[in-house]
C-alpha positions as semicolon CSV with decimal commas, in nm:
position;residue;x (nm);y (nm);z (nm)
1;M;-1,003;7,135;2,329
2;E;-1,277;7,286;2,536
3;K;-1,235;7,626;2,369
4;N;-1,232;7,459;2,021
5;A;-1,555;7,286;2,124
6;M;-1,710;7,628;2,240
7;R;-1,592;7,789;1,907
8;L;-1,735;7,505;1,703
9;D;-2,071;7,533;1,885
10;L;-2,080;7,912;1,825
11;S;-1,985;7,886;1,465
12;Q;-2,275;7,640;1,428
13;R;-2,511;7,865;1,595
14;V;-2,400;8,165;1,383
15;A;-2,441;7,978;1,070
16;G;-2,794;7,855;1,163
17;L;-2,896;8,208;1,252
18;N;-2,768;8,347;0,922
19;H;-2,963;8,062;0,741
20;R;-3,282;8,107;0,958
21;Y;-3,301;8,481;0,936
22;R;-3,161;8,523;0,568
23;A;-3,482;8,657;0,429
24;D;-3,578;8,883;0,743
25;D;-3,577;9,264;0,702
26;P;-3,358;9,409;0,987
27;A;-3,646;9,507;1,222
28;T;-3,770;9,141;1,217
29;L;-3,435;9,026;1,250
30;V;-3,366;9,239;1,569
31;A;-3,687;9,131;1,721
32;R;-3,629;8,764;1,652
33;A;-3,256;8,773;1,749
34;L;-3,344;8,927;2,085
35;A;-3,579;8,657;2,164
36;D;-3,376;8,356;2,014
37;P;-3,193;8,139;2,266
38;D;-2,920;8,089;2,036
39;T;-2,805;8,451;2,076
40;G;-2,811;8,450;2,459
41;R;-2,758;8,766;2,661
42;V;-2,748;9,043;2,413
43;A;-2,654;9,412;2,443
44;L;-2,671;9,686;2,173
45;V;-2,363;9,884;2,147
46;S;-2,433;10,235;2,004
47;S;-2,221;10,545;1,930
48;F;-2,534;10,754;1,896
49;G;-2,390;10,869;1,569
50;A;-2,505;10,972;1,238
51;E;-2,724;10,645;1,167
52;S;-2,742;10,498;1,516
53;V;-3,100;10,603;1,582
54;V;-3,223;10,323;1,327
55;L;-3,113;10,025;1,537
56;L;-3,187;10,217;1,867
57;H;-3,552;10,256;1,747
58;M;-3,577;9,903;1,629
59;V;-3,461;9,769;1,965
60;A;-3,685;10,017;2,148
61;E;-3,993;9,905;1,968
62;V;-3,954;9,551;2,085
63;A;-3,736;9,537;2,396
64;P;-3,677;9,879;2,538
65;A;-3,507;9,733;2,853
66;T;-3,238;9,596;2,629
67;P;-2,879;9,710;2,772
68;V;-2,761;9,977;2,540
69;L;-2,378;10,046;2,575
70;F;-2,248;10,387;2,490
71;V;-1,884;10,450;2,497
72;D;-1,798;10,812;2,604
73;T;-1,438;10,859;2,524
74;L;-1,440;11,213;2,687
75;M;-1,351;11,340;2,345
76;L;-1,681;11,318;2,192
77;F;-1,864;11,611;2,023
78;E;-2,089;11,800;2,259
79;E;-2,351;11,749;1,990
80;T;-2,327;11,364;2,047
81;L;-2,373;11,374;2,411
82;A;-2,676;11,593;2,388
83;Y;-2,814;11,370;2,122
84;Q;-2,754;11,049;2,322
85;R;-2,955;11,195;2,604
86;D;-3,240;11,324;2,380
87;V;-3,271;11,000;2,181
88;A;-3,266;10,770;2,480
89;Q;-3,543;10,968;2,637
90;K;-3,771;10,998;2,325
91;L;-3,737;10,632;2,242
92;G;-3,792;10,522;2,604
93;L;-3,462;10,318;2,637
94;T;-3,453;10,224;2,999
95;D;-3,115;10,058;3,029
96;V;-2,847;10,286;2,867
97;R;-2,492;10,231;3,016
98;V;-2,236;10,497;2,974
99;I;-1,886;10,339;2,946
100;R;-1,576;10,511;2,997
101;A;-1,182;10,431;3,063
102;T;-1,121;10,441;3,446
103;P;-0,953;10,759;3,573
104;A;-0,651;10,552;3,680
105;D;-0,596;10,428;3,316
106;L;-0,653;10,778;3,179
107;A;-0,398;10,915;3,429
108;A;-0,138;10,651;3,332
109;S;-0,166;10,638;2,971
110;D;-0,302;10,993;2,866
111;P;-0,273;11,237;3,138
112;L;-0,258;11,554;2,912
113;G;-0,513;11,402;2,679
114;T;-0,288;11,432;2,383
115;L;-0,243;11,051;2,294
116;H;-0,444;11,090;1,989
117;Q;-0,170;11,319;1,847
118;T;0,085;11,066;1,856
119;S;-0,085;10,723;1,849
120;T;-0,454;10,705;1,742
121;D;-0,447;10,343;1,767
122;A;-0,342;10,354;2,132
123;C;-0,588;10,626;2,205
124;C;-0,868;10,407;2,068
125;A;-0,772;10,131;2,268
126;L;-0,740;10,320;2,590
127;R;-1,070;10,511;2,540
128;K;-1,294;10,275;2,368
129;T;-1,178;9,912;2,302
130;V;-1,057;9,835;2,659
131;P;-1,360;9,998;2,839
132;L;-1,604;9,820;2,594
133;E;-1,446;9,487;2,643
134;K;-1,493;9,513;3,007
135;A;-1,851;9,611;2,971
136;L;-1,935;9,321;2,725
137;A;-1,796;9,062;2,952
138;G;-2,128;8,952;3,088
139;F;-2,289;8,930;2,718
140;D;-2,297;8,644;2,465
141;A;-2,383;8,873;2,170
142;W;-2,387;9,248;2,082
143;I;-2,562;9,432;1,823
144;T;-2,354;9,667;1,591
145;G;-2,464;9,918;1,328
146;R;-2,230;9,820;1,083
147;K;-2,314;9,803;0,704
148;R;-2,155;9,649;0,397
149;Y;-2,166;10,001;0,216
150;Q;-1,966;10,195;0,470
151;A;-1,609;10,068;0,380
152;E;-1,398;9,812;0,190
153;T;-1,335;9,641;0,522
154;R;-1,701;9,582;0,573
155;A;-1,801;9,473;0,211
156;H;-1,860;9,091;0,304
157;L;-2,034;9,151;0,635
158;D;-2,303;8,884;0,745
159;P;-2,579;8,972;0,984
160;F;-2,444;8,718;1,232
161;E;-2,073;8,655;1,286
162;V;-1,825;8,492;1,535
163;E;-1,614;8,724;1,743
164;T;-1,451;8,531;1,986
165;E;-1,474;8,166;2,126
166;A;-1,776;8,271;2,334
167;R;-1,936;8,585;2,172
168;M;-2,092;8,682;1,852
169;K;-2,173;9,002;1,682
170;I;-2,525;9,075;1,518
171;N;-2,523;9,337;1,219
172;P;-2,890;9,372;1,149
173;L;-2,821;9,639;0,893
174;A;-2,533;9,460;0,708
175;H;-2,711;9,458;0,377
176;W;-2,892;9,814;0,393
177;G;-2,755;10,107;0,215
178;R;-2,799;10,486;0,246
179;A;-3,136;10,482;0,089
180;E;-3,282;10,234;0,328
181;I;-3,141;10,404;0,621
182;A;-3,256;10,751;0,511
183;D;-3,618;10,595;0,428
184;Y;-3,647;10,431;0,771
185;I;-3,541;10,750;0,953
186;A;-3,794;10,965;0,750
187;R;-4,075;10,684;0,782
188;H;-4,052;10,698;1,154
189;D;-3,971;11,046;1,189
190;L;-3,666;10,982;1,406
191;P;-3,446;11,253;1,520
192;R;-3,112;11,317;1,335
193;H;-2,764;11,391;1,488
194;P;-2,710;11,758;1,435
195;L;-2,375;11,711;1,280
196;V;-2,507;11,511;0,982
197;A;-2,650;11,846;0,820
198;R;-2,290;11,974;0,845
199;G;-2,122;11,700;0,637
200;Y;-2,043;11,430;0,908
201;P;-2,190;11,100;0,784
202;S;-1,991;10,908;1,023
203;I;-1,923;11,076;1,367
204;G;-1,651;10,973;1,620
205;C;-1,428;11,177;1,854
206;A;-1,394;11,551;1,780
207;P;-1,021;11,558;1,735
208;C;-1,029;11,271;1,479
209;T;-1,348;11,336;1,276
210;S;-1,382;11,573;0,981
211;P;-1,652;11,652;0,732
212;V;-1,677;11,420;0,420
213;A;-1,692;11,568;0,074
214;A;-1,935;11,465;-0,193
215;G;-1,829;11,131;-0,352
216;E;-1,604;11,031;-0,075
217;D;-1,640;10,713;0,129
218;S;-1,896;10,762;0,415
219;R;-1,595;10,695;0,676
220;A;-1,343;10,904;0,483
221;G;-1,369;11,172;0,771
222;R;-1,252;10,940;1,028
223;W;-0,882;10,954;1,107
224;R;-0,834;11,143;0,760
225;G;-0,493;11,101;0,625
226;Q;-0,415;10,786;0,817
227;D;-0,396;10,424;0,743
228;K;-0,677;10,358;0,968
229;T;-1,035;10,280;0,918
230;E;-1,133;10,123;1,256
231;C;-1,131;10,213;1,604
232;G;-1,045;9,884;1,715
233;I;-1,384;9,780;1,847
234;H;-1,427;9,594;1,527
235;F;-1,209;9,322;1,421
236;V;-1,142;9,039;1,194
237;N;-1,002;8,742;1,367
238;G;-0,891;8,966;1,638
239;R;-0,715;9,207;1,414
240;V;-0,811;9,519;1,226
241;V;-0,797;9,496;0,847
242;R;-0,650;9,795;0,662
243;P;-0,817;9,882;0,329
244;G;-0,650;9,743;0,020
245;Q;-0,464;9,476;0,228
246;A;-0,672;9,159;0,150
247;G;-0,512;8,875;0,355
248;N;-0,304;9,111;0,548
249;T;-0,402;9,243;0,901
250;E;-0,237;9,485;1,155
251;K;-0,304;9,438;1,519
252;V;-0,414;9,761;1,713
253;A;-0,162;9,865;1,980
């Protein structure tokens, strides 16, 4: 009963936030959401990927001490690691937290670093989902960079959504497309991830990310050739939705 009451309260707050900020541009939404008591304790989760600098800049402009959680899977491109350090310094972000799987968990589940070759879901859970979930334990909400245009699984994304009984997600860029993202980066002269110019519009771990051809979905280079579009960090009702399977879900291992 208590959990149901908590979820109802969160659902009401999320509905109120979506209504209250329905006309706000993303930068205004970020500024207001960070100050709104209905969102509680908020962190920004960033991959420091192809478009991450937009949200990082929006947050840095109004609250540079906001906790920024960066999951280092120990399989990222070297370019991503360098970009993370460079962007954090240039924007003046003062609380960037690098999140990793524990050495004990890695030794137990992936001692040779080859788990991604046999089970990408298990590898993502080990190196991303579990460490991030631990890091998010002290927060009531987290900001994500998800956008509707990125994939079919994100086509109906709202700026605010219920994640668990006690936590919400905030998606300020939900309604923005490539043009708005590119315009914001150019207007503020923000540094680009070096791999973008080499055909990587979405950047994850090096073994599981490939360049994207013209006309492909922007996330087509993630886990190419597999029935997988999400790492497991982003769920719908606790499960990852596979493309083309409306109403059907598959739980990440």
